C-alpha positions, -999 to 999 in steps of 0.1 A, spaced: 583 -142 609 593 -115 634 611 -124 666 620 -92 683 640 -108 710 663 -126 686 671 -97 663 673 -72 692 700 -93 709 719 -97 677 719 -60 668 726 -50 704 761 -65 700 769 -33 680 777 -7 707 770 21 683 736 8 673 726 -3 708 715 32 720 690 33 691 675 0 701 670 13 736 653 45 727 633 38 695 602 17 692 608 -9 665 587 -10 634 569 -42 626 579 -61 595 550 -70 573 542 -89 541 518 -72 518 498 -85 488 498 -72 452 535 -68 447 530 -52 412 509 -24 427 534 -19 456 562 -16 431 542 10 411 536 29 444 573 29 451 581 44 418 554 71 423 570 80 457 605 85 444 620 119 453 588 130 470 579 135 506 558 108 522 528 132 524 528 141 487 534 105 477 504 94 498 482 119 481 493 108 446 488 72 454 453 79 468 444 97 436 458 67 416 435 43 434 406 66 430 410 61 392 398 25 398 370 32 423 394 32 453 402 -5 446 435 -20 438 439 -23 400 452 -53 381 483 -49 359 460 -49 328 439 -21 342 471 0 347 482 -6 311 448 3 298 448 37 317 455 66 293 489 82 298 473 116 302 451 103 330 482 92 349 498 126 343 466 142 356 470 128 391 504 143 395 528 118 379 557 131 358 559 119 322 587 95 331 569 80 361 537 75 342 557 55 317 576 36 344 543 25 361 531 11 328 564 -6 323 560 -24 356 525 -36 348 535 -47 313 566 -66 327 545 -84 353 521 -96 326 548 -105 301 567 -126 326 537 -139 344 550 -126 378 527 -129 408 531 -127 446 535 -165 450 563 -166 425 582 -138 442 577 -153 477 596 -184 466 626 -163 454 656 -152 475 665 -115 476 691 -117 448 667 -135 425 640 -109 431 665 -81 424 678 -98 392 642 -103 380 629 -68 386 658 -44 379 657 -49 341 624 -29 342 630 6 331 625 29 360 632 2 386 666 4 402 683 -15 430 671 9 457 635 5 445 637 -33 447 653 -31 482 623 -10 494 600 -37 479 619 -65 496 616 -47 530 582 -32 530 562 -56 507 579 -89 508 589 -86 545 625 -97 541 646 -95 573 681 -92 558 681 -62 533 706 -33 535 700 -2 514 735 11 512 726 38 487 697 52 507 704 88 517 687 84 551 707 53 559 739 70 549 732 101 570 723 80 600 754 59 598 777 88 591 764 104 623 765 73 645 798 58 633 816 92 626 823 81 591 845 101 567 824 114 538 853 127 516 856 95 496 822 82 485 835 48 474 853 43 507 822 54 526 801 28 508 826 1 515 827 10 552 790 10 554 788 -25 538 815 -37 562 796 -24 593 762 -37 581 776 -72 574 777 -77 612 740 -71 614 731 -99 591 707 -118 591 687 -88 605 699 -59 584 663 -47 576 656 -40 612 688 -20 615 677 1 586 644 7 603 662 20 634 685 42 613 656 58 595 637 64 627 669 78 643 674 102 613 638 113 614 640 122 651 672 143 647 
């Protein structure tokens, strides 16, 4: 799936991005199983530090004997039990929404693997608690898609503002400029996002 030489050469055409490629070790792109659980984990981690999110997810798995639960097991878990591991009332509901939706629409890993990015987004964003950003993270980190750009991600925005000296006074214009710049990275926009995140974390 991953051909570092190909995406590296393509992204290196961007003179602003090239220094990042030369100084940051690239992250591997992976596909992971149990998409339903990964989507639940993404919801749990929203607006939390990585460290706190990891603790809550570990507590979540411990509810099921440290094994990965099925969607039905998640639905059957009492609401207060989910609240007890540190989930907010809303997140506890959202996690159950995801599990219910996957069962109702008979969604599994194989089904999602056959869909393109737009189809996955259209399928999953109707779930209450699942927005476009959440699906973009799923596409990158679970489904291993190479060409995803998270334009609304704060870390991506901060990285691009710094590197490209973007004007932040007009949010709509900023977004359009980011999309225009990122279009040149296609079909390897996911890797560009990885470099931007790592760049921002090292600042």
